[in-house]
VOLO-849137 format. One record per residue (C-alpha): residue in one letter; x, y, z. Coordinates in pm, whole numbers, plus 50000, padded with zeros to 5 digits. Each point is the difference from the previous one (the first is absolute). Example, Ala and Ser with C-alpha at 12.3 -4.5 7.8 and 13.67 -1.06 7.14 Angstrom:
2
R   r       X       Y       Z
R   A   51230   49550   50780
R   S   50137   50344   49934
***
This chain:
714
R   r       X       Y       Z
R   M   50347   50737   48840
R   N   50020   49648   49875
R   K   49749   49808   50044
R   M   49946   49606   49922
R   N   49782   49724   50045
R   I   50192   49745   50151
R   L   49732   49814   50148
R   K   50132   49669   50080
R   C   49698   49765   50180
R   C   49736   50089   50149
R   F   49753   49795   50186
R   K   49607   50128   50092
R   I   49707   49873   50161
R   M   49609   50176   49921
R   N   49916   50260   50296
R   R   50351   50003   50188
R   I   50165   50247   50168
R   L   50395   49857   49963
R   E   50238   50042   50276
R   I   50358   49812   50057
R   L   49960   49926   50324
R   H   50309   49783   50048
R   M   50341   49906   49797
R   D   50204   49699   50125
R   E   50375   49955   49817
R   D   50064   49700   50170
R   Q   49702   49845   49882
R   D   50006   50185   49665
R   R   49592   50063   50071
R   M   49778   50307   50022
R   Y   49676   50053   50087
R   V   49761   50197   49884
R   G   49668   50103   50241
R   C   49666   50103   49787
R   K   49659   49911   50014
R   D   49960   49642   50136
R   H   50271   49896   49843
R   V   50389   49983   50134
R   L   50204   49918   49694
R   S   50371   49866   50039
R   M   50217   50097   49779
R   D   50365   49906   49812
R   I   50186   50265   50084
R   N   50281   49859   49722
R   N   49691   50023   49747
R   I   49640   50116   50129
R   T   49796   49880   49716
R   H   50154   49588   50074
R   G   49908   49819   50261
R   S   49756   50209   50196
R   L   49794   49822   50249
R   K   49701   50139   50135
R   V   49726   49982   50260
R   F   49640   50091   49990
R   W   49876   50111   50342
R   P   49651   50217   49975
R   A   49792   50109   50273
R   S   49725   49839   50088
R   A   49666   50041   49903
R   S   49852   50101   50304
R   K   50272   50279   50081
R   I   49999   50141   49658
R   E   49594   50039   50016
R   E   50034   50138   50348
R   C   50272   50247   49838
R   Q   49754   50090   49697
R   L   49736   50083   50258
R   A   50228   50235   50195
R   G   50016   50185   49701
R   K   50304   49939   49869
R   D   50152   49981   49623
R   P   49930   49629   49890
R   T   50297   50011   49781
R   H   50255   50164   50184
R   G   49927   49959   50310
R   C   49803   49688   50093
R   G   50268   49753   49914
R   N   50292   49826   50171
R   F   50279   50221   49878
R   I   50311   49878   50125
R   R   50214   50231   50170
R   V   50231   49797   50227
R   V   50257   49708   49918
R   Q   50287   49919   50215
R   P   50253   49712   50040
R   Y   49891   49842   50314
R   N   50224   49703   49953
R   R   50244   49796   49766
R   T   49653   49841   49840
R   H   49747   50262   50104
R   M   49863   50320   49917
R   F   49772   50227   50213
R   M   49709   50140   49753
R   C   49754   50299   50096
R   G   49770   50084   49810
R   S   49699   50298   50067
R   G   49640   49710   49968
R   A   49796   50280   49880
R   Y   50034   50226   50265
R   S   50021   49668   50298
R   P   50414   49926   49981
R   V   50110   49675   50002
R   C   50284   49763   49972
R   V   50201   49663   49882
R   F   50330   49815   50029
R   I   50112   49935   49640
R   N   50183   49732   49874
R   R   50323   50070   49823
R   G   50182   49711   49986
R   R   50353   49959   50122
R   R   50210   50020   49655
R   P   49865   50220   49746
R   E   50003   49778   49762
R   E   49721   49764   50162
R   Q   49772   50207   49868
R   V   49772   50004   50271
R   F   49766   50332   50104
R   F   49697   49895   50189
R   I   49744   50145   50316
R   D   50110   49757   50262
R   S   49822   50103   50295
R   R   49638   50086   50122
R   S   49916   50429   49969
R   E   50041   50204   50272
R   P   49923   50337   50144
R   G   50187   50261   49839
R   K   49915   50284   50257
R   G   50321   50191   50053
R   R   50203   49873   49697
R   C   49816   50153   49751
R   S   49787   50294   49907
R   F   49650   49942   49936
R   N   49985   50221   49680
R   P   50241   49871   49680
R   Q   50059   50356   49926
R   V   50138   50079   50358
R   N   50385   49872   49980
R   T   50076   49694   50248
R   V   50372   50002   50079
R   S   50182   49713   50174
R   V   50304   49837   50086
R   M   50025   49620   50153
R   I   50299   49994   50249
R   N   50023   49652   50178
R   Q   49666   49940   49935
R   E   49824   50261   50100
R   L   49828   50253   49817
R   F   50034   50362   50043
R   S   49746   50214   49765
R   G   49921   50347   49946
R   M   49633   50022   49890
R   Y   49658   50106   50087
R   I   49835   49748   50266
R   D   49624   50084   49947
R   F   49742   49994   49743
R   M   49954   50381   50007
R   G   50349   50040   49957
R   T   50048   50252   50324
R   D   50206   49774   50146
R   A   50338   50004   49891
R   A   50277   49796   50167
R   I   50361   49818   49996
R   F   49925   49677   50125
R   R   50189   49705   50097
R   S   49802   49655   49967
R   L   50032   49610   49917
R   T   50248   49979   50357
R   K   50011   49780   50257
R   R   50013   50362   50211
R   N   49763   50206   50062
R   P   49846   50218   49687
R   V   50134   50353   50017
R   R   49921   50317   49818
R   T   50004   50397   50000
R   D   49813   50171   50252
R   Q   49660   50027   49880
R   H   49823   50331   49855
R   N   50327   50231   50115
R   S   50078   50244   49747
R   K   50350   50074   50130
R   W   50089   49571   49908
R   L   49794   50009   49668
R   S   49745   50273   49791
R   E   49884   49833   49751
R   P   50289   49836   49861
R   F   50079   49890   49634
R   F   50202   49705   50035
R   I   50307   49948   49716
R   D   50229   49776   50164
R   A   50165   49799   50296
R   H   50378   49872   50059
R   L   50199   49821   50250
R   L   50338   50201   50054
R   P   50241   49907   50233
R   D   50106   50288   50258
R   G   50358   49874   50079
R   T   50172   49686   50092
R   D   49737   49867   50230
R   P   49691   49852   49816
R   N   49799   50091   50266
R   D   50079   50333   49927
R   A   49830   49984   49634
R   K   49682   50217   49927
R   L   49715   49944   49792
R   Y   49897   50289   49780
R   F   49713   50103   49805
R   F   50000   50253   49745
R   F   49662   50183   49945
R   R   49853   50364   49966
R   E   49692   50105   50213
R   R   49794   50341   50046
R   L   50092   50213   50331
R   T   49811   50266   50161
R   D   50199   50328   49926
R   N   50075   50302   50278
R   S   49653   50111   49982
R   G   49833   49698   50037
R   N   49812   50061   49713
R   T   50169   49843   49698
R   K   50187   49702   49877
R   N   50284   49989   49829
R   I   50188   49670   49864
R   H   50295   49866   50102
R   T   50246   49747   49983
R   M   50104   49835   50338
R   V   50221   49670   50064
R   A   49874   49812   50326
R   R   50212   49695   50175
R   V   49917   49754   50260
R   C   50227   49708   50178
R   P   49870   49675   49816
R   N   50070   49839   50376
R   D   49763   50270   50170
R   I   49704   49819   50216
R   G   49854   50339   50126
R   G   50001   50128   50372
R   Q   49956   49861   50316
R   R   49706   50283   50129
R   S   50003   50239   49741
R   L   50012   49949   49588
R   V   49852   49605   50082
R   N   50000   49838   49714
R   K   50155   50325   49783
R   W   50322   50114   49855
R   T   50237   50123   50244
R   T   50265   50074   49815
R   F   49782   50189   49687
R   L   50186   50326   49875
R   K   49934   50198   49692
R   A   50210   50267   49771
R   R   49886   50207   49705
R   M   50180   49939   49703
R   V   50093   50316   49784
R   C   49987   50035   49592
R   S   50026   50387   49913
R   V   50192   50255   49765
R   L   50125   50292   50094
R   E   49908   50285   49743
R   E   50257   50281   49924
R   D   49734   50253   50224
R   G   50020   49803   50265
R   T   49663   49791   50009
R   E   50006   49665   50044
R   T   49744   49768   49786
R   H   49949   49659   50152
R   F   49906   49668   49837
R   D   49815   49847   50314
R   E   49854   49674   49853
R   L   50153   49697   50025
R   E   49962   49795   49718
R   S   50249   49694   50006
R   V   50327   49893   50210
R   F   50338   49780   49861
R   L   50242   49943   50264
R   L   50311   49948   49809
R   E   50338   49842   50234
R   T   50331   50145   49961
R   E   50372   49875   50063
R   Q   50031   50284   50289
R   P   49899   49882   50390
R   K   49663   50165   50082
R   G   49977   50133   49598
R   L   49697   49871   49924
R   L   49773   50255   49758
R   V   49659   50062   50053
R   F   49868   50112   49620
R   G   49623   50121   50030
R   V   49774   50155   49705
R   F   49808   50242   50126
R   T   49710   50224   49824
R   S   49843   50362   50043
R   T   49670   49999   49916
R   S   49942   50386   50027
R   S   49773   50173   49810
R   V   50250   50253   49892
R   F   50359   49825   50001
R   K   49955   49596   49865
R   G   50323   49790   49989
R   S   50160   49754   50143
R   A   50348   49913   50134
R   V   50268   49752   50117
R   C   50174   50046   50343
R   V   50253   49789   50122
R   Y   50079   49912   50378
R   N   50273   49868   50212
R   M   49898   49749   50211
R   A   50297   50182   50272
R   D   49823   50317   49972
R   I   49609   49843   50085
R   L   50203   49837   50323
R   T   50107   50358   50072
R   V   49627   50138   49997
R   F   49904   49696   50198
R   N   50247   50052   50265
R   G   49916   50359   49991
R   P   49759   50241   50204
R   F   49628   49904   50062
R   A   49780   50244   49858
R   H   49767   50137   50272
R   R   49657   50260   49981
R   E   49994   50312   50240
R   G   49963   50372   50011
R   P   49643   50180   49888
R   N   50029   49875   49664
R   F   50095   49624   50047
R   Q   50269   50000   49803
R   W   50240   49760   49944
R   V   50351   50024   50201
R   A   50300   49809   50072
R   F   49900   49833   50368
R   Q   50265   50149   50312
R   G   49872   49749   50255
R   R   50218   49730   50138
R   I   49934   49649   49802
R   P   49961   49695   50190
R   Y   50252   49677   49958
R   P   49980   49798   49810
R   R   49956   50251   49723
R   P   49687   49957   49801
R   G   49979   49823   49723
R   T   50291   49763   50130
R   C   49989   49651   49947
R   P   49981   49767   50278
R   G   50312   49757   50033
R   G   50203   50165   49779
R   A   50321   50181   50010
R   F   49881   50273   50239
R   T   49771   49794   50173
R   P   50160   49675   50062
R   D   49758   50002   50360
R   L   49737   50039   49886
R   H   49854   49681   49822
R   T   49626   50132   49888
R   T   49781   50333   49941
R   K   49829   49874   50341
R   E   50307   50092   50193
R   F   50013   50356   49860
R   P   49974   50272   50322
R   D   49656   50154   49942
R   D   50123   50322   49942
R   V   50147   49887   49696
R   V   49710   49839   49876
R   N   49783   50320   50034
R   F   50257   50201   49847
R   V   49913   49810   49725
R   R   49658   50028   49990
R   N   50021   50437   50023
R   H   50295   50024   49807
R   P   50040   49749   49680
R   V   50095   50317   49752
R   M   50361   50022   49963
R   F   50114   50400   49984
R   N   50209   50062   49704
R   P   49908   49873   49656
R   I   50185   49733   49759
R   Y   50129   50206   49746
R   P   50136   49827   49627
R   V   50395   49992   49918
R   G   50095   50349   49859
R   R   49651   50142   50165
R   R   49884   49966   49635
R   P   49826   49747   49791
R   L   50207   49789   49796
R   V   49758   50072   49684
R   V   49721   50223   49981
R   R   49702   49992   49689
R   T   49772   50279   50062
R   N   49684   50058   49713
R   A   50143   49748   49773
R   G   49732   49840   49905
R   Y   50021   49691   50258
R   R   50098   49896   50337
R   Y   50223   49751   50127
R   T   49808   49725   50202
R   S   50257   49708   50117
R   V   50388   49964   50020
R   A   50269   49705   49955
R   V   50344   50105   50012
R   D   50300   49771   49907
R   Q   50380   50093   50088
R   V   50203   49940   49666
R   L   50395   49965   50027
R   A   50113   50203   49667
R   A   50353   50046   49843
R   D   50010   50370   50180
R   G   49868   49916   50331
R   S   49673   49889   50143
R   Y   49647   50119   49894
R   Q   49638   50012   50129
R   V   49753   49876   49714
R   L   49632   50123   50135
R   F   49720   49810   49806
R   L   49698   50239   50036
R   G   49660   49920   49919
R   T   49759   50255   49881
R   D   49605   50018   50043
R   K   49988   49997   49618
R   G   50143   49630   50000
R   T   50333   50078   49901
R   V   50346   49928   50187
R   Q   50278   50222   49985
R   K   50378   49923   50048
R   V   50162   50247   50136
R   I   50393   50054   50128
R   A   50132   50213   50274
R   L   50316   50245   49933
R   P   50206   50161   50191
R   S   50040   50365   49928
R   N   50222   50283   50041
R   H   49821   50124   50326
R   S   49966   49639   50189
R   L   49673   49969   49926
R   H   49880   49772   49749
R   E   49878   50031   49645
R   D   49739   49734   49807
R   L   49978   49863   49693
R   I   49720   49766   49791
R   L   50148   49769   49850
R   E   49674   49840   49870
R   E   49650   50005   50026
R   L   49823   49697   49943
R   E   49650   49915   49921
R   V   49954   49741   50208
R   F   49610   49946   49902
R   K   49761   50077   49750
R   N   49766   50152   50223
R   Q   50067   50295   50188
R   A   49942   49876   50390
R   P   50204   50141   50258
R   V   50319   49763   50082
R   S   49887   49885   50342
R   N   50349   49812   50119
R   L   50322   49894   49906
R   R   50242   49728   50068
R   I   50308   49965   49894
R   S   50256   49658   50013
R   S   50383   50173   49959
R   K   50076   49557   49995
R   K   49777   49964   49688
R   Q   50061   50324   49842
R   Q   49623   50088   49965
R   L   49762   50240   50103
R   Y   49627   49859   50077
R   V   49717   50267   49962
R   S   49658   50013   50090
R   S   49661   50191   49949
R   E   49685   49922   49964
R   F   50025   49842   49672
R   G   50254   49783   50085
R   V   50332   49862   50052
R   S   50309   50095   49779
R   Q   50384   49884   50015
R   V   50246   50216   49895
R   S   50365   49959   49935
R   L   50197   50239   50227
R   H   50268   50081   49687
R   R   49859   50018   49615
R   C   50357   50123   49852
R   H   49865   49919   49642
R   A   49799   50285   50038
R   Y   50233   50262   49969
R   G   50136   49872   49692
R   S   50268   49867   49836
R   A   50271   50301   49995
R   C   50275   50044   50237
R   A   49848   50364   50065
R   D   49658   49937   50057
R   C   50098   49732   50268
R   C   50224   50226   50179
R   L   49797   50305   49975
R   A   49688   49779   50196
R   R   50201   49978   50307
R   D   49870   49700   50135
R   P   50165   49830   50213
R   Y   49873   49625   49914
R   C   50183   50135   49656
R   A   50299   49992   49811
R   W   50147   50001   49639
R   D   50191   49693   49944
R   G   50126   50067   49657
R   L   49724   49876   49816
R   S   49675   50047   50166
R   C   49880   50145   50309
R   S   49940   49733   50257
R   R   49967   49890   50335
R   F   50320   50160   50260
R   Y   50162   49748   50240
R   P   50194   50167   50253
R   T   50223   49741   49997
R   G   50072   49947   49683
R   K   50407   50078   49908
R   R   49892   50085   49638
R   R   50201   50359   49924
R   S   49739   50073   49678
R   R   49719   50048   50238
R   R   49917   50360   49957
R   Q   49803   50184   50287
R   D   49974   50354   50168
R   I   49690   50058   50218
R   M   50121   50304   50134
R   H   50051   50148   49698
R   G   49897   49862   49726
R   N   50273   50130   49751
R   P   50011   49766   49689
R   L   50282   50245   49848
R   T   50245   49808   50273
R   Q   49827   49677   50013
R   C   49895   49922   49639
R   R   50350   50064   49801
R   G   50085   49750   49788
R   F   49641   49935   49917
R   N   49879   50257   49717
R   L   49847   50293   50152
R   K   49954   50128   49658
R   A   49777   49772   49911
R   Y   49738   50059   50197
R   R   50018   50339   49979
R   N   49779   50019   49663
R   A   49621   49841   49952
R   V   49858   49836   49680
R   E   49786   50245   49807
R   M   49673   49955   49993
R   M   49699   50169   49801
R   Q   49645   50193   50097
R   Y   49733   50085   49815
R   G   49788   50277   50208
R   V   49700   50193   49848
R   K   49950   50368   49990
R   N   49842   50107   50241
R   N   49969   49685   50219
R   T   50213   49930   50316
R   T   50339   49781   49942
R   F   50159   49862   50254
R   L   50357   49881   49950
R   E   50124   49712   50294
R   C   50304   50020   50158
R   Q   50034   49807   50310
R   P   50328   50008   50211
R   K   50098   49651   50118
R   S   50125   50197   50308
R   P   49716   50235   50271
R   Q   50334   50246   50062
R   A   50084   50070   49645
R   S   49907   50327   49890
R   I   49871   50100   49642
R   R   50046   50212   49749
R   W   49826   50052   49669
R   L   50132   50148   49655
R   I   49907   50011   49625
R   Q   50188   50022   49697
R   R   49815   50170   49697
R   D   50121   49918   49659
R   N   50352   50023   49999
R   D   49977   50263   50296
R   R   50185   49992   50308
R   R   49844   49792   50271
R   K   49799   50230   50249
R   E   49848   49962   50379
R   V   49644   49960   49978
R   K   49787   50268   50109
R   L   49758   49874   50248
R   S   49705   50173   50020
R   D   49608   49943   50099
R   R   49981   49854   49669
R   V   50333   49797   49985
R   F   50136   49872   50324
R   S   50189   49685   50165
R   T   49851   49733   50232
R   E   50151   49712   50138
R   H   49980   49752   49738
R   G   50023   50263   49717
R   L   49939   50252   49780
R   L   49608   50169   49947
R   I   49930   50198   49742
R   R   49638   50115   49982
R   S   49870   50109   49620
R   A   50343   49948   49807
R   L   50115   50250   49738
R   P   50166   49938   49730
R   S   50259   50237   50148
R   D   50055   49677   50276
R   Q   50119   49796   49708
R   G   50367   49889   50038
R   L   50249   49732   50218
R   Y   49956   49998   50351
R   Y   50246   49896   50250
R   C   49932   49871   50346
R   L   50310   50064   50202
R   T   50035   49880   50361
R   T   50255   50084   50253
R   E   50130   49820   50326
R   N   50290   50086   50200
R   G   50161   50152   49710
R   F   49944   49724   49748
R   K   49802   50142   49708
R   R   49863   49743   49715
R   T   49689   50006   49722
R   V   49732   49802   50132
R   A   49751   50068   49676
R   K   50040   50157   49658
R   I   49679   50036   49832
R   R   49895   50174   49678
R   L   49662   50156   49981
R   R   49795   50077   49711
R   V   49700   50197   50043
R   L   49729   49887   49730
R   S   49739   50264   49896
R   D   49612   49898   50040
R   A   49974   50039   49572
R   M   50299   49683   50023
R   V   49794   49804   50252
R   S   49692   49993   49868
R   V   50154   49846   49718
R   L   50214   49736   50154
R   T   49690   49899   50220
R   D   49726   49984   49692
R   K   49918   49629   49945
R   R   49797   50109   49696
R   Q   50325   50078   49817
R   S   50285   49773   49875
R   P   50344   50031   50171
R   W   50130   50202   49698
R   G   49701   50117   49850
R   W   50020   50375   50139
R   A   50394   49945   49887
R   S   49956   50194   49695
R   S   49773   50301   50175
R   V   50268   50094   50260
R   H   50383   50167   49928
R   P   50257   49746   49989
R   K   50148   50249   50307
R   V   49722   50011   50194
R   L   49968   49612   49988
R   L   50350   49973   50085
R   A   49957   50194   50314
R   A   49909   49720   50183
R   F   50264   49805   49955
R   S   50358   50053   50185
R   P   50314   50100   49785
R   A   50115   49657   50003
R   E   49658   49844   49887
R   T   49994   50304   49726
R   L   50273   49873   49879
R   A   49929   49653   49976
R   V   49667   50071   49801
R   Q   50210   50236   49743
R   Q   50311   49689   49978
R   Y   49679   49790   49920
R   C   49807   50243   49751
R   K   50292   49988   49816
R   E   50065   49675   50016
R   R   49638   49921   49857
R   N   50050   50276   49723
R   L   50313   49807   49896
R   Q   49836   49673   49929
R   K   49722   50163   49831
R   K   50242   50082   49742
R   Q   50177   49678   50029
R   Q   49661   49844   49924
R   Q   50007   50181   49721
R   Q   50309   49889   49832
R   A   49836   49606   50081
R   Q   50320   49995   50282
R   P   49902   49792   50305
R   P   50008   50274   50276
R   G   50269   49989   50293
R   P   49932   49896   50321
R   L   49967   50263   50301
R   R   50252   50045   50246
R   G   50038   50109   50402
R   D   49712   50063   50133
R   L   49842   50090   49670
R   A   49900   49633   49984
R   K   49825   50036   50338
R   L   49846   50294   49910
R   K   49820   49883   49657
R   P   49807   49761   50189
R   L   49850   50214   50206
R   L   49890   50221   49728
R   D   49865   49751   49815
R   R   49764   49923   50226
R   R   49902   50289   50048
R   K   49915   50072   49640
R   S   49629   50014   49888
R   R   49857   49732   49736
R   N   49940   50336   49836
R   R   50374   50040   49845
R   R   49921   50261   49813
R   N   50094   50236   50258
R   H   50386   49910   50120
R   L   50208   50202   50220
R   P   50114   50330   49834
R   E   50328   49999   49893
R   V   50247   50257   50165
***
């Protein structure tokens, strides 16, 4: 796998847990929260023009936090967890406040060139807006200067709620201590999404995972859920007062169906990304899921169509009945208006507020908030699956890229090892998709999980955060694919194309016919005609020395992760034969490893790669295995470089050189003998020619001051 350290820029603060909380592409700013600080970064270059506000917790709150037994470093500080735009000049910000949530307004100025960023109000309580525990995630959305949050509302972390605050109307929350609504949730993300053409029908969706009790009532299993409420919900008149009367939720399934019929689930949602498409109701929801089973460990990416999500919320409600208290579809009468419908929308034009809802509608929502049918991904299978890979995905961002042969989705997937994989989804013959890893970027030197990703299609930049900092990476790095047309074509990166001279950025509006790109098939034989394909099939021969009975590694790293590798060996003038792999000689991801090298391992090794029928020699390595006696003599500092020459047979000495080097030494010796004869005849010696002129100074420098022992004649 091609891993490259492409860290462009990074910003660090001691004792930090950095998280990108908001991006404003209109203002060219990105807001990052961490301990006692909030950062305003220029998305054009995050190392320049960054503004910082220092906002620590009060000394009294820190003391109370420590007396309560909380972690002084990772708990008793003001960890910024909410940053939302309030109006054109101000942001609303909340922090954990050393287990005493607090909020303020920040003045960011009207225009980005003003370089304004400071606290512009007194602190106000943050309960119901931000979690007490900074390790517990808080998600938030600002709608019409009202804050909607998903968090834990108490010090002990037992009362989870979806809460509306910062409002002139009455605050509204989920039904308290009702496990049908929320059961130990861990909030991931929240988004306001339209539902038809009427803005009053828009719903606010919360994505989270929670622990649900199974039918036996003994075991709690983790499931991923999506819940929605109407932003204009003000609660009920007699029931569910100051509580949501439009709250509904459904399970999101991400699983793999095995050949034997068993279904393996990825139940824990880690990250969500919404991608708009040109199709009406064609919004796509990308989710990263993991499995923490002791038997099965891995991660997957599932894609959901918004139309399918709406179908589930318009479907049957779940109901428990029977002796085993099992979930079944509700078969009774559903009241009007349908539970979950927003007031004042296309279906309820005569109902202006939720307080006008009939009591049976409100009571139905209280007792039946769960939908019976789960939400399945597109194709009922994951788009990307990784099992026993040594890493797990933690976050996702997606870009829709227009290429010469169609439109493609490029996924950027953060891992728990601090890397970011660039993956493309390609249609296969079975109406499903296959994924190709285009490259893997080592964004941070330290292996810390990527906390979140933000993408700017406008700036063509990707922003990555972890506990060690924030980095900025270009979406396209076409130069990394080499300087050959075949390499550029085989990369199958929709951002890049061969322009006749180099692999460069592809612009779909360009009319240059010389642009060569084939994302679907990646066939350089058809795309790179006239660009001297044969010139890239051979590699320069390299010399490598090994030591007998020691381990030797022959490096061969193809540019593409999709290429298959074969190793061939040629001994003396014999034909090339495929290397026989064994416990002593085996192929790795980065080359050929030979344990306990033997003289019989000597030869010319060829590393051949094949991708889409295109073959090439990536590496050509001539291996020489030195004996222990040769190594001991070469490494003995007590002897002069050539002091041992007279005691070593010339053939043994020349065995350490390649044929070309042996020929050069022989020619040099002949020239020296000729010069001696000419000197004896009192004639000036002739000049050395060609490479011998370069070889002479090298050998002269290695001679000992004791010139009695010369290089043996051969």
